[in-house]
C-alpha positions as CSV (number, residue, x, y, z in Angstrom):
1,M,-22.2,-25.4,-2.7
2,S,-21.3,-28.6,-4.6
3,E,-21.5,-26.6,-7.9
4,I,-18.9,-24.1,-6.4
5,N,-16.5,-27.0,-5.1
6,N,-16.8,-28.6,-8.2
7,T,-15.9,-25.9,-10.6
8,A,-13.3,-25.0,-8.4
9,V,-11.1,-28.0,-8.2
10,V,-10.6,-28.1,-12.1
11,E,-7.3,-26.4,-12.1
12,P,-4.8,-26.4,-15.0
13,D,-1.5,-28.0,-14.0
14,V,1.2,-25.5,-14.7
15,S,4.8,-25.8,-14.3
16,P,6.8,-23.2,-12.3
17,A,8.4,-21.9,-15.1
18,N,4.8,-21.0,-17.0
19,V,3.5,-19.9,-13.5
20,H,6.9,-17.2,-13.3
21,D,6.4,-16.3,-17.2
22,E,2.3,-15.5,-16.4
23,V,3.4,-13.5,-13.3
24,Q,5.5,-11.6,-15.1
25,A,3.1,-10.8,-18.0
26,I,0.7,-9.6,-15.2
27,M,3.2,-7.2,-13.5
28,E,4.2,-6.0,-17.0
29,K,0.7,-5.2,-17.7
30,Y,-0.5,-3.5,-14.5
31,D,3.0,-2.2,-13.0
32,R,4.6,0.3,-14.9
33,E,7.8,-0.1,-13.4
34,S,8.0,-3.5,-14.2
35,V,8.6,-3.0,-17.9
36,T,12.4,-3.0,-18.0
37,R,15.3,-4.0,-20.4
38,H,16.9,-7.3,-19.9
39,L,20.4,-6.5,-21.3
40,S,23.4,-8.5,-21.3
41,G,27.2,-8.4,-22.3
42,P,28.8,-4.8,-21.2
43,A,25.5,-2.8,-21.4
44,K,24.5,-5.2,-18.3
45,W,27.7,-4.6,-16.4
46,L,27.5,-0.8,-17.3
47,V,24.1,-0.9,-15.5
48,F,25.2,-3.0,-12.6
49,I,28.2,-0.7,-11.8
50,L,26.3,2.5,-11.9
51,S,23.6,1.0,-9.8
52,L,26.6,0.2,-6.9
53,L,28.0,3.6,-7.6
54,F,24.3,5.1,-6.8
55,A,24.5,2.8,-3.6
56,A,28.0,3.9,-2.8
57,V,27.2,7.8,-2.8
58,Q,23.9,7.3,-0.9
59,L,25.4,5.0,1.8
60,Y,28.5,7.6,2.1
61,S,26.4,10.3,2.3
62,A,24.2,8.3,5.2
63,F,27.4,7.2,7.2
64,T,29.1,10.7,7.0
65,G,26.8,13.4,6.5
66,R,29.2,15.6,4.5
67,I,27.3,15.8,1.1
68,A,25.0,19.1,1.5
69,A,21.7,18.9,0.7
70,T,21.8,20.8,-2.3
71,Q,24.3,19.0,-3.7
72,L,22.6,15.3,-2.5
73,R,19.3,16.1,-4.1
74,P,20.6,16.9,-7.8
75,L,23.1,14.2,-7.4
76,H,20.7,11.6,-6.3
77,L,17.7,12.7,-9.3
78,G,21.1,12.2,-11.7
79,F,21.7,8.8,-11.0
80,V,17.8,8.1,-11.3
81,M,17.6,9.7,-14.4
82,M,20.5,8.1,-15.6
83,L,19.7,4.6,-14.5
84,V,16.1,5.0,-16.0
85,F,17.2,5.9,-19.5
86,L,19.6,2.5,-19.2
87,I,16.7,0.2,-18.1
88,Y,13.6,1.3,-19.1
89,P,12.7,1.2,-22.9
90,I,11.1,4.1,-24.7
91,S,7.9,1.9,-25.0
92,K,6.3,-1.2,-24.3
93,K,6.9,-2.3,-27.7
94,A,10.6,-1.5,-27.6
95,R,13.2,-4.4,-28.0
96,R,14.5,-5.1,-24.8
97,N,17.6,-6.7,-25.2
98,T,19.5,-3.8,-26.5
99,L,20.5,-0.7,-25.3
100,P,20.0,2.2,-28.2
101,I,22.6,5.0,-28.5
102,Y,19.8,7.6,-28.1
103,D,19.3,6.4,-24.5
104,V,22.7,6.4,-23.7
105,F,23.0,10.0,-24.7
106,L,20.1,10.7,-22.7
107,S,21.5,9.3,-19.9
108,A,24.5,11.2,-19.8
109,L,22.8,14.1,-20.5
110,A,20.6,13.5,-17.5
111,M,23.6,13.1,-15.2
112,G,25.4,16.1,-17.0
113,V,22.8,18.7,-16.3
114,C,22.3,17.4,-12.6
115,L,26.1,17.1,-12.0
116,Y,26.0,21.0,-13.5
117,I,23.3,21.9,-10.7
118,A,25.2,20.0,-7.9
119,L,28.8,21.3,-8.6
120,Q,27.5,24.8,-8.8
121,H,25.1,24.7,-6.0
122,V,26.9,27.6,-4.1
123,E,26.9,30.0,-7.4
124,L,23.6,29.0,-8.2
125,A,22.0,30.1,-5.1
126,N,24.0,33.7,-5.3
127,R,22.3,34.1,-8.4
128,I,18.8,33.1,-7.6
129,N,16.5,35.0,-10.3
130,K,19.6,36.3,-12.1
131,N,20.3,33.0,-13.8
132,T,22.3,32.8,-16.8
133,Q,21.6,31.9,-20.2
134,L,23.3,28.6,-19.4
135,D,21.6,27.9,-16.3
136,L,18.0,28.4,-18.0
137,W,18.9,26.0,-20.9
138,V,19.9,23.2,-18.0
139,G,17.0,23.7,-16.4
140,G,14.6,23.4,-19.3
141,I,16.6,20.4,-20.4
142,L,16.3,18.8,-16.7
143,I,12.5,19.3,-16.9
144,V,11.8,18.0,-20.1
145,L,14.2,14.7,-19.2
146,L,12.2,14.4,-15.9
147,F,9.4,14.6,-17.6
148,E,10.3,11.7,-20.2
149,C,11.6,9.5,-17.1
150,C,8.2,9.9,-15.6
151,R,6.5,8.6,-18.5
152,R,8.8,5.6,-19.2
153,V,8.8,4.3,-15.1
154,V,5.6,5.9,-13.4
155,G,3.0,6.6,-16.0
156,L,1.2,9.2,-17.7
157,P,-1.5,10.4,-14.8
158,I,1.1,12.2,-12.9
159,M,3.0,13.4,-15.7
160,V,-0.6,15.0,-17.3
161,V,-1.3,16.4,-13.7
162,A,2.3,18.1,-13.6
163,G,2.2,19.5,-17.3
164,V,-1.3,21.0,-16.4
165,F,0.0,23.0,-13.6
166,I,2.9,24.3,-15.7
167,L,0.9,25.2,-18.4
168,Y,-1.6,26.9,-15.8
169,A,1.0,28.7,-14.5
170,Y,2.2,30.3,-18.0
171,F,-1.4,30.9,-19.4
172,G,-2.9,32.1,-15.8
173,K,-4.0,35.6,-17.4
174,Y,-6.2,33.8,-20.0
175,M,-7.8,32.0,-17.3
176,P,-11.7,32.6,-15.9
177,G,-12.9,33.8,-13.1
178,G,-11.0,33.1,-9.6
179,L,-8.5,31.1,-11.5
180,Q,-6.9,33.7,-13.3
181,H,-3.6,35.3,-12.3
182,R,-0.8,37.5,-13.9
183,G,0.7,34.5,-15.5
184,F,4.6,33.7,-15.3
185,K,7.3,33.6,-18.0
186,V,9.3,30.4,-19.0
187,K,12.2,31.8,-17.5
188,R,10.2,32.1,-13.9
189,I,8.7,29.1,-14.0
190,I,12.0,27.4,-14.8
191,T,13.9,29.2,-11.5
192,Q,10.8,28.1,-9.6
193,L,11.2,24.4,-10.3
194,V,15.0,23.5,-10.6
195,Y,16.8,26.1,-8.5
196,T,14.6,26.9,-5.4
197,T,13.6,24.3,-3.1
198,E,9.7,24.7,-3.8
199,G,10.3,22.5,-6.9
200,I,11.8,19.6,-8.2
201,M,14.7,20.0,-5.6
202,G,12.3,20.3,-2.7
203,T,11.1,18.4,-0.1
204,P,10.0,15.4,-1.6
205,L,13.2,14.7,-3.7
206,G,15.0,15.5,-0.4
207,A,13.0,12.7,1.5
208,S,13.9,10.6,-1.3
209,A,17.5,11.0,-1.1
210,T,17.8,10.1,2.5
211,F,15.0,8.2,4.4
212,I,13.0,6.5,1.1
213,Y,16.4,5.4,-0.5
214,L,17.7,3.8,2.6
215,F,14.5,2.2,3.5
216,V,13.9,0.7,-0.3
217,L,17.8,0.0,0.4
218,F,16.7,-2.2,3.9
219,G,13.5,-4.2,1.8
220,A,16.1,-5.3,-0.9
221,F,18.2,-6.5,2.0
222,L,15.4,-7.9,3.7
223,E,14.1,-9.8,0.9
224,R,17.0,-11.2,-0.3
225,T,17.2,-13.4,3.3
226,E,13.8,-14.4,2.1
227,V,12.0,-13.3,4.9
228,G,9.2,-12.9,2.4
229,N,8.7,-16.9,2.4
230,F,8.8,-16.7,6.2
231,F,6.0,-14.4,6.0
232,I,3.9,-16.7,4.0
233,D,5.1,-19.9,6.4
234,F,4.5,-17.9,9.4
235,A,0.9,-16.7,8.3
236,N,0.1,-20.5,7.1
237,A,0.8,-22.0,10.5
238,I,-1.3,-19.4,11.9
239,A,-4.3,-19.2,10.0
240,G,-4.1,-22.2,7.0
241,H,-6.0,-25.0,8.9
242,K,-8.8,-22.3,10.1
243,R,-12.0,-21.9,8.3
244,G,-11.6,-20.4,4.7
245,G,-7.6,-20.6,5.6
246,P,-6.2,-19.3,2.5
247,A,-8.2,-16.4,2.4
248,K,-6.7,-15.3,6.0
249,V,-3.3,-16.3,5.2
250,A,-3.4,-13.8,2.2
251,V,-4.7,-11.2,4.8
252,L,-1.9,-12.2,7.6
253,A,1.0,-12.1,4.7
254,S,-0.1,-9.2,3.2
255,A,0.1,-7.0,6.3
256,L,3.3,-8.6,7.0
257,E,4.8,-7.8,3.5
258,G,3.1,-4.5,3.5
259,T,5.4,-3.4,6.6
260,V,8.4,-3.1,4.0
261,S,6.7,-3.1,0.6
262,G,5.8,-0.1,-1.8
263,S,3.3,-1.4,-4.1
264,S,0.1,-2.5,-4.1
265,V,0.3,-4.7,-7.5
266,A,3.6,-6.2,-6.8
267,N,2.3,-7.6,-3.8
268,T,-1.0,-8.6,-5.3
269,V,0.9,-10.4,-8.2
270,G,3.6,-11.7,-5.6
271,S,1.7,-13.4,-2.8
272,G,-1.4,-13.5,-5.0
273,S,0.3,-16.1,-7.1
274,F,0.5,-18.7,-4.5
275,T,-2.8,-17.7,-2.3
276,I,-5.4,-16.8,-5.2
277,P,-5.1,-20.7,-6.5
278,M,-5.6,-22.2,-3.1
279,M,-8.5,-19.8,-2.3
280,K,-10.1,-21.4,-5.6
281,K,-9.2,-24.7,-4.8
282,L,-11.0,-24.4,-1.5
283,G,-14.2,-23.4,-2.5
284,Y,-14.0,-19.2,-2.9
285,R,-15.8,-17.7,-5.8
286,K,-13.0,-16.7,-7.9
287,E,-13.9,-12.8,-8.1
288,F,-14.0,-13.1,-4.3
289,A,-10.6,-14.9,-3.7
290,A,-9.0,-12.1,-6.3
291,A,-10.6,-9.4,-4.5
292,V,-9.2,-10.6,-0.8
293,E,-5.6,-10.6,-1.8
294,A,-5.9,-7.1,-3.9
295,T,-7.7,-5.5,-0.8
296,A,-5.2,-7.0,1.5
297,S,-2.0,-6.2,-0.4
298,T,-3.3,-2.5,-0.8
299,G,-3.6,-2.4,2.8
300,G,0.1,-3.1,3.1
301,Q,0.3,0.3,2.1
302,I,-1.3,1.6,5.0
303,M,0.2,-0.6,7.2
304,P,3.3,0.9,9.3
305,P,6.2,1.3,9.4
306,V,6.7,2.1,5.8
307,M,3.6,2.8,4.4
308,G,4.8,2.3,0.8
309,A,7.4,5.4,1.5
310,A,4.7,7.8,2.2
311,A,5.3,7.8,6.2
312,F,8.4,9.8,5.6
313,L,7.2,12.2,3.0
314,M,4.2,12.5,5.5
315,A,6.5,13.2,8.3
316,E,8.5,15.8,6.3
317,S,5.0,17.3,4.9
318,V,3.4,17.8,8.1
319,G,6.6,18.7,10.1
320,V,6.3,16.0,12.9
321,P,8.2,13.0,14.2
322,Y,8.4,10.3,11.8
323,M,7.1,7.9,14.8
324,Q,4.2,9.9,15.1
325,V,3.0,9.3,11.8
326,V,3.7,5.4,12.5
327,K,1.3,5.9,15.7
328,A,-1.6,7.9,14.1
329,A,-1.6,5.4,11.3
330,L,-1.4,1.9,13.4
331,I,-5.2,1.9,14.8
332,P,-6.7,2.6,11.3
333,A,-4.6,0.1,9.5
334,I,-5.5,-2.8,12.0
335,L,-9.3,-1.8,11.8
336,Y,-8.7,-2.3,7.7
337,F,-7.3,-5.6,7.8
338,V,-9.9,-6.5,10.9
339,G,-12.6,-6.1,8.9
340,I,-11.0,-8.0,5.8
341,Y,-10.6,-10.9,8.1
342,I,-14.1,-10.7,9.9
343,I,-15.9,-10.5,6.3
344,I,-13.7,-13.8,4.8
345,E,-15.1,-15.5,7.9
346,F,-18.3,-14.7,7.4
347,E,-18.1,-15.9,3.7
348,A,-16.5,-19.0,5.1
349,R,-19.4,-19.7,6.8
350,K,-21.8,-18.9,4.6
351,Y,-20.5,-21.4,1.9
352,G,-19.0,-24.1,4.3
353,L,-15.5,-23.2,3.6
354,V,-12.8,-25.3,5.6
355,G,-9.0,-24.8,6.3
356,M,-6.3,-26.6,4.5
357,D,-5.1,-29.8,6.2
358,K,-2.6,-29.2,9.2
359,K,-0.2,-32.0,7.4
360,D,0.6,-29.9,4.7
361,L,1.2,-26.6,6.7
362,P,4.4,-25.6,8.4
363,P,4.2,-26.2,12.4
364,F,4.5,-22.8,14.5
365,I,7.0,-23.8,16.9
366,P,9.5,-25.6,14.7
367,L,9.0,-22.6,12.0
368,I,9.8,-20.0,14.8
369,K,13.0,-21.9,15.8
370,K,14.1,-22.2,12.2
371,S,13.4,-19.1,10.6
372,G,12.2,-16.9,13.5
373,Y,15.4,-14.7,13.4
374,L,14.6,-13.4,10.2
375,I,12.2,-10.6,11.6
376,L,14.7,-9.7,13.8
377,P,15.8,-6.5,11.0
378,L,12.1,-5.3,11.3
379,I,12.2,-5.3,15.3
380,V,15.3,-3.5,15.2
381,I,14.3,-0.9,13.4
382,V,11.1,-0.3,15.2
383,V,12.7,-0.5,18.3
384,F,15.6,2.1,17.3
385,L,12.8,4.7,16.1
386,S,11.0,4.2,19.1
387,M,13.8,5.2,21.1
388,G,14.1,8.6,19.1
389,Y,17.0,7.7,16.9
390,T,16.8,9.2,13.2
391,P,15.2,7.1,10.4
392,V,18.4,7.3,8.8
393,F,20.3,5.9,11.7
394,A,17.6,3.2,12.4
395,A,17.6,2.3,8.5
396,L,21.4,1.7,8.6
397,V,21.3,-0.5,11.7
398,G,18.4,-2.5,10.2
399,I,20.6,-2.9,6.7
400,A,23.4,-4.2,9.1
401,T,20.8,-6.2,10.9
402,C,20.0,-8.1,7.5
403,V,23.4,-8.5,6.6
404,L,24.1,-10.4,10.3
405,C,20.8,-12.3,9.6
406,D,22.0,-13.4,6.0
407,I,25.3,-14.8,7.6
408,I,23.3,-16.8,10.1
409,R,21.2,-18.0,7.5
410,H,24.1,-19.1,5.3
411,L,25.8,-20.7,8.4
412,I,22.7,-23.0,9.4
413,I,22.8,-23.9,5.3
414,G,26.5,-24.6,5.4
415,I,26.5,-26.5,9.0
416,T,23.2,-28.6,8.1
417,G,24.9,-29.4,4.2
418,A,28.2,-30.4,6.3
419,I,26.2,-33.0,8.4
420,A,24.3,-34.6,5.3
421,A,27.6,-34.9,3.6
422,R,29.1,-36.5,6.6
423,K,25.8,-38.7,6.9
424,E,25.7,-39.7,3.6
425,R,29.2,-39.8,1.9
426,Q,31.2,-39.8,5.2
427,E,32.8,-36.7,3.9
428,K,34.3,-33.8,6.2
429,V,33.7,-30.4,5.6
430,S,36.1,-28.0,7.2
431,A,35.2,-25.1,9.1
432,A,37.1,-22.9,7.0
433,R,35.4,-24.3,4.1
434,I,32.0,-23.2,5.7
435,A,33.4,-20.0,6.4
436,G,34.3,-19.4,3.0
437,D,31.3,-20.4,1.4
438,V,29.3,-18.3,4.1
439,A,31.4,-15.1,3.3
440,A,30.9,-15.8,-0.4
441,Q,27.5,-16.0,-0.5
442,T,26.8,-13.3,2.0
443,G,29.0,-11.0,-0.3
444,I,26.9,-12.2,-3.4
445,D,23.8,-11.1,-1.4
446,I,25.2,-7.7,-0.2
447,V,26.1,-6.8,-4.0
448,A,22.5,-8.1,-5.0
449,S,20.8,-6.2,-2.4
450,L,22.8,-2.7,-3.4
451,D,21.9,-3.2,-7.0
452,K,18.4,-4.1,-6.4
453,G,17.9,-1.1,-3.9
454,S,19.0,1.3,-6.6
455,R,16.8,-0.1,-9.2
456,S,13.8,-0.1,-6.8
457,V,14.0,3.6,-5.7
458,L,13.4,4.9,-9.1
459,G,10.1,4.9,-9.8
460,V,9.5,6.9,-6.1
461,A,12.3,9.2,-6.8
462,V,10.7,10.2,-10.1
463,A,7.6,10.7,-8.8
464,C,9.1,13.0,-6.0
465,G,10.8,15.0,-8.6
466,M,7.4,15.4,-10.5
467,A,5.3,16.0,-7.1
468,G,8.1,18.9,-6.8
469,I,6.5,20.4,-9.9
470,I,3.2,20.1,-8.6
471,V,4.2,21.9,-5.5
472,G,6.5,24.3,-7.0
473,M,3.5,25.7,-9.2
474,I,0.8,25.7,-6.6
475,T,3.1,27.7,-4.7
476,L,3.7,30.4,-7.6
477,T,0.3,30.8,-8.4
478,G,-1.7,30.1,-5.3
479,I,-4.1,27.6,-6.8
480,G,-4.1,25.4,-3.7
481,L,-6.1,28.4,-1.8
482,T,-8.1,28.8,-4.9
483,L,-8.7,25.2,-5.2
484,G,-9.8,24.6,-1.5
485,N,-12.2,27.8,-1.7
486,S,-13.9,26.1,-4.6
487,L,-14.7,22.7,-3.2
488,T,-15.9,24.5,-0.1
489,A,-18.2,26.7,-2.0
490,L,-19.2,23.5,-4.4
491,A,-20.2,22.0,-0.6
492,G,-22.1,24.8,0.4
493,G,-19.6,24.7,3.4
494,N,-21.2,21.6,4.5
495,Q,-18.5,19.4,6.4
496,Y,-19.5,15.9,5.2
497,L,-20.3,17.0,1.6
498,T,-17.0,18.7,1.5
499,L,-15.4,15.4,2.9
500,I,-17.3,13.2,0.3
501,F,-16.0,15.6,-2.6
502,T,-12.6,15.3,-1.3
503,M,-13.0,11.4,-1.1
504,L,-13.9,11.3,-4.6
505,A,-11.4,13.6,-5.8
506,S,-8.5,11.9,-3.9
507,I,-9.8,8.6,-5.5
508,I,-9.8,10.1,-9.0
509,L,-6.3,11.9,-8.5
510,G,-4.6,8.1,-7.3
511,M,-5.8,6.3,-9.9
512,G,-3.4,4.4,-11.4
513,V,-0.7,6.2,-9.3
514,P,2.2,4.3,-7.6
515,T,1.8,5.1,-3.6
516,T,4.3,7.8,-3.2
517,A,3.1,9.9,-5.9
518,N,-0.7,9.3,-4.9
519,Y,0.3,10.6,-1.4
520,L,2.0,13.7,-2.9
521,I,-0.5,15.1,-5.5
522,T,-3.7,14.3,-3.1
523,S,-2.0,15.7,-0.4
524,T,-0.8,18.8,-1.9
525,I,-4.0,19.4,-3.6
526,M,-6.8,18.1,-1.4
527,A,-5.3,18.2,2.5
528,G,-5.3,21.8,3.4
529,T,-9.2,22.2,2.5
530,V,-10.1,19.2,4.7
531,M,-7.9,21.0,7.6
532,K,-9.7,24.4,6.9
533,V,-13.0,22.9,7.0
534,V,-13.3,20.3,9.4
535,G,-10.7,21.7,11.6
536,C,-8.7,18.7,12.5
537,D,-5.1,18.1,13.0
538,I,-3.2,18.6,10.1
539,L,-1.9,14.8,10.3
540,A,-5.6,13.6,10.2
541,A,-6.2,15.5,7.2
542,H,-2.7,13.9,5.6
543,L,-3.9,10.7,6.5
544,F,-7.5,11.1,5.0
545,V,-6.6,12.0,1.7
546,F,-4.0,9.5,1.7
547,Y,-6.1,6.6,2.5
548,F,-8.3,7.5,-0.4
549,G,-5.6,7.7,-2.6
550,I,-4.6,4.3,-1.7
551,I,-8.0,3.2,-2.1
552,A,-8.1,3.6,-5.8
553,D,-6.1,0.6,-6.5
554,I,-9.1,-1.3,-5.6
555,T,-12.0,1.1,-6.6
556,P,-13.3,0.5,-10.2
557,P,-13.2,1.6,-12.7
558,V,-9.2,1.6,-12.7
559,A,-8.4,-0.5,-9.8
560,L,-4.9,-1.6,-10.8
561,A,-4.5,-4.4,-7.9
562,A,-7.7,-5.5,-8.6
563,M,-7.1,-6.1,-12.0
564,A,-3.9,-7.9,-11.5
565,G,-5.9,-10.1,-9.2
566,S,-8.4,-10.7,-11.5
567,A,-5.8,-11.9,-14.4
568,I,-4.3,-14.4,-11.7
569,A,-7.8,-15.4,-10.5
570,K,-9.2,-15.6,-14.3
571,S,-12.2,-13.7,-12.5
572,D,-14.5,-10.9,-14.3
573,P,-12.2,-7.7,-13.3
574,F,-15.3,-5.5,-12.3
575,K,-17.3,-7.8,-10.2
576,T,-13.2,-8.4,-8.5
577,G,-13.4,-4.8,-7.8
578,L,-16.7,-4.4,-6.5
579,N,-15.9,-7.4,-3.8
580,A,-12.7,-5.6,-3.1
581,V,-14.6,-2.3,-2.3
582,K,-16.5,-4.3,0.1
583,L,-13.8,-6.1,1.5
584,A,-12.2,-2.4,2.2
585,I,-15.4,-1.0,3.6
586,A,-13.2,0.0,6.7
587,A,-11.2,2.1,4.8
588,F,-14.0,3.7,3.4
589,I,-15.7,4.5,7.0
590,V,-12.3,4.9,9.1
591,P,-10.6,8.0,8.0
592,Y,-14.3,9.8,8.5
593,I,-13.9,8.9,11.9
594,F,-10.2,9.7,12.9
595,V,-10.8,13.4,11.2
596,F,-13.5,14.2,13.4
597,N,-12.5,12.5,16.7
598,N,-8.3,12.5,16.4
599,K,-7.9,10.2,19.7
600,M,-8.1,7.4,17.1
601,L,-4.7,8.5,15.7
602,F,-3.2,9.0,19.3
603,I,-3.6,12.6,19.0
604,G,-4.7,13.7,22.5
605,A,-5.5,10.3,23.9
606,Q,-4.8,8.6,27.1
607,W,-4.2,5.0,27.3
608,Y,-8.1,4.1,28.2
609,D,-9.2,5.9,24.9
610,I,-6.9,3.9,22.8
611,L,-8.2,0.7,24.7
612,Q,-12.0,1.6,24.3
613,I,-11.4,3.0,20.6
614,G,-9.9,-0.4,19.9
615,I,-12.4,-2.9,21.2
616,T,-15.6,-0.9,20.2
617,S,-14.0,-0.5,16.8
618,V,-13.6,-4.2,16.0
619,F,-16.9,-4.9,17.3
620,G,-18.1,-2.1,15.3
621,M,-16.3,-3.7,12.3
622,L,-18.0,-7.3,12.9
623,G,-21.1,-5.3,12.8
624,I,-20.7,-3.8,9.3
625,A,-19.2,-6.8,8.1
626,A,-22.2,-9.0,8.9
627,A,-24.5,-6.4,7.1
628,L,-22.3,-6.5,4.0
629,E,-22.2,-10.0,3.6
630,G,-25.6,-10.9,4.9
631,Y,-24.4,-13.5,7.3
632,Y,-23.5,-13.9,10.9
633,T,-24.0,-17.7,12.2
634,R,-27.1,-17.7,9.4
635,H,-28.4,-15.6,6.7
636,A,-29.6,-12.4,7.8
637,H,-33.3,-11.0,7.2
638,L,-33.2,-7.4,5.7
639,L,-33.8,-5.7,9.4
640,Q,-31.0,-7.9,10.8
641,R,-28.7,-6.6,8.6
642,I,-29.7,-3.0,9.1
643,L,-29.6,-3.2,12.5
644,F,-26.0,-5.0,12.1
645,L,-25.0,-1.9,10.1
646,A,-26.7,0.4,12.5
647,G,-25.1,-0.8,15.4
648,G,-21.3,-1.3,13.3
649,L,-21.2,2.3,12.5
650,L,-22.1,3.8,16.1
651,L,-19.3,1.6,17.4
652,I,-16.9,2.8,15.0
653,E,-17.4,6.4,16.3
654,P,-15.5,7.0,19.6
655,G,-17.8,8.1,22.3
656,L,-19.5,6.4,25.7
657,I,-23.0,7.1,24.4
658,T,-22.7,5.7,20.6
659,D,-20.6,2.6,22.0
660,I,-23.1,1.6,24.5
661,I,-26.1,2.3,21.9
662,G,-23.8,0.3,19.2
663,V,-23.3,-2.9,21.8
664,V,-27.3,-2.8,22.1
665,I,-28.3,-2.7,18.6
666,I,-25.7,-5.3,17.6
667,I,-26.7,-7.9,20.6
668,I,-30.1,-7.7,19.3
669,P,-29.6,-9.6,15.9
670,I,-26.9,-11.8,17.3
671,L,-29.6,-13.0,20.0
672,W,-31.8,-12.9,16.9
673,Q,-29.8,-15.7,14.8
674,D,-29.5,-17.4,18.3
675,L,-33.2,-18.1,18.4
676,E,-33.6,-18.8,14.5
677,N,-31.0,-21.3,15.0
678,K,-33.0,-23.1,17.7
679,K,-36.4,-23.0,15.7
680,F,-35.2,-23.9,12.3
681,G,-32.5,-26.4,13.5
682,G,-29.5,-24.9,10.9
683,R,-31.9,-24.5,7.8
684,L,-32.1,-21.4,5.9
685,E,-34.6,-18.5,7.5
686,P,-38.1,-19.0,6.4
687,S,-37.5,-15.7,3.8
688,H,-35.3,-18.2,1.9
689,E,-37.9,-21.0,1.8
690,T,-41.2,-20.3,2.1
691,Y,-41.1,-16.6,0.8
692,A,-39.7,-17.9,-2.7
693,G,-42.2,-16.2,-6.1
694,M,-43.7,-13.5,-3.7
695,S,-43.7,-10.0,-5.0
696,F,-41.2,-7.7,-3.6
697,G,-43.9,-5.5,-1.3
698,K,-45.0,-8.3,-0.1
699,K,-42.1,-10.2,0.9
700,L,-40.8,-7.0,2.6
701,G,-44.2,-6.8,4.5
702,T,-44.0,-10.3,5.8
703,V,-40.3,-10.1,6.6
704,L,-40.9,-7.0,8.9
705,T,-43.8,-8.3,10.3
706,E,-41.6,-11.6,11.6
707,S,-38.7,-9.5,12.6
708,F,-40.9,-7.8,15.0
709,V,-42.2,-11.1,16.3
710,M,-38.8,-12.4,16.7
711,I,-37.8,-8.9,18.6
712,G,-40.8,-9.4,20.9
713,K,-39.3,-13.2,21.5
714,L,-36.1,-11.7,22.7
715,F,-37.7,-9.6,25.6
716,S,-40.4,-12.2,26.2
717,K,-40.0,-14.0,29.9
718,K,-40.7,-17.5,28.2
719,D,-39.0,-18.2,24.7
720,D,-41.2,-20.8,22.7
721,S,-39.1,-21.2,20.0
722,V,-36.8,-23.9,21.5
723,N,-40.1,-26.2,21.4
724,A,-41.1,-25.0,17.9
């Protein structure tokens, strides 16, 4: 313990500028979307004006509904690709302070081909499959430009997958066995991908052009109100002083930020630059500290209501109301964070880690009085969605509420400043001056938020376009059914093996892929197989593959979020990934449960079912956490860990019989440790003291013998251990 604390407190004194530079370097290394140009002069203003024009078109469409979907989607994609070529350099090594002429040309070309499709949408619909040579050239150029945009802003994984599907469609007649099909000509492939609603202009891009853009814009407005700082202060006020406080702060803050954020890596680096050093200073192992932040930040992608923008795509893909997706994801997401929280508690107990001093933390009640209004936009969105309003309307109301909160924030700043000026310098500040300052600052915030929102949606929109390519080729070739049958055959028709293979495939497909693209790839390829083999609800199948695609961000060997956390903590990346997997154990277990019992997703469940599932699942997570950490109130014997694990697994699965058995099994090691605490006066159990140096076989035999003796004492009438 002393060794841990001594090594932890030696921290270099770094300036805020250095910290910012380090954070930016980490973001650029692990998050492709962070590698942007830093322009100045006319080029900077050009990008700024185009971003605002993009926002104006999107808001006009949302408010009036006067732009048809067949026009809005290509317009949306045109603005996106145009901005990608202007903002993102051709490579990481390219100069960031200049705008090459070839990117200006590619930017104009991208908007040109998309405008052609938008303006000719009626004529193109009338001559489907009878396209002119110009149509085919336009479509071919669009596909090539989209691939290049994907390479720049999203990365290679989804680009490679989409490219393989196009090659498969073309060379189908040369494929072996069940993969063989008649093959399609270039003309047919271009028509399918560009001029139908089953390709690039399909459902994913449609969701990006409506719901996703508005919610990303909402996130930009919310960020401008400094709600992120409020989330961190709120988490500190609640959990900072508790045992192992900074780690619990990381969990709470990431859960809150995850409600509107769309990137595991961005979450990790953003809040981790504060929480990871604090965890290390209080004695947490650096691999564990980095893993806590990475795991909590990744969990933000499965936390309703936004879920990394995947909630909107899921609602469109599955064909259910958006609020049904939010409800279904709620309990699994809570269990995910509860699991992390409990393991943190046991880690803190094991190493005797304390919380932060209360005097260094923001007091809860004054914080709520001062800044509690900042959470109003989130509440407004949830309320309007619950009342049955469309996501578009709810997002617009949420944005308006953000503007109102920003006005209130600047009013508070202005009035507070006026009072201070009067006290210090006997200077009066007129109400007109305060109102003018508030109007100016709010106007600046609105314009900056519109610019930020347009930039932030680029990666998501490109991923949606690429996903449309995958969907289009799967629809054209029928490969989805073939892959499903192959996976089922490989598993021999066994449900559990099929789910395990699906889990592994989803993790592999999700490695290094942003949240939205992750969901689109995994659901398109794998969700149908889960539904077919298990016979579960379609929403459960989509959530199953989505969860495991997300967990790829903390699963070695890629584990981008864990890598980003380890860069901040200066820890071993692979060990950080292993710790993250342990912390995220709920995400590896819960999907199997809701696939077999859809009640956890509020599907066919009554209120008492939800109550039972919630209570027993949390208790079950406690058992699993104690087993993984090897600690409850003291270090756990091998048999105690087995009992904790068995009881925990039984309790997570909803069912009266399994709940009763699980509770009984978990109570045994809890009471057992209580007896040990009384017998050994808080010292480590004998297996850590007297069994040192024994062979593994002898140690195991001795531990099991004493374990059964202890169990016998639990049920004896007299407890002699108290007097031992």
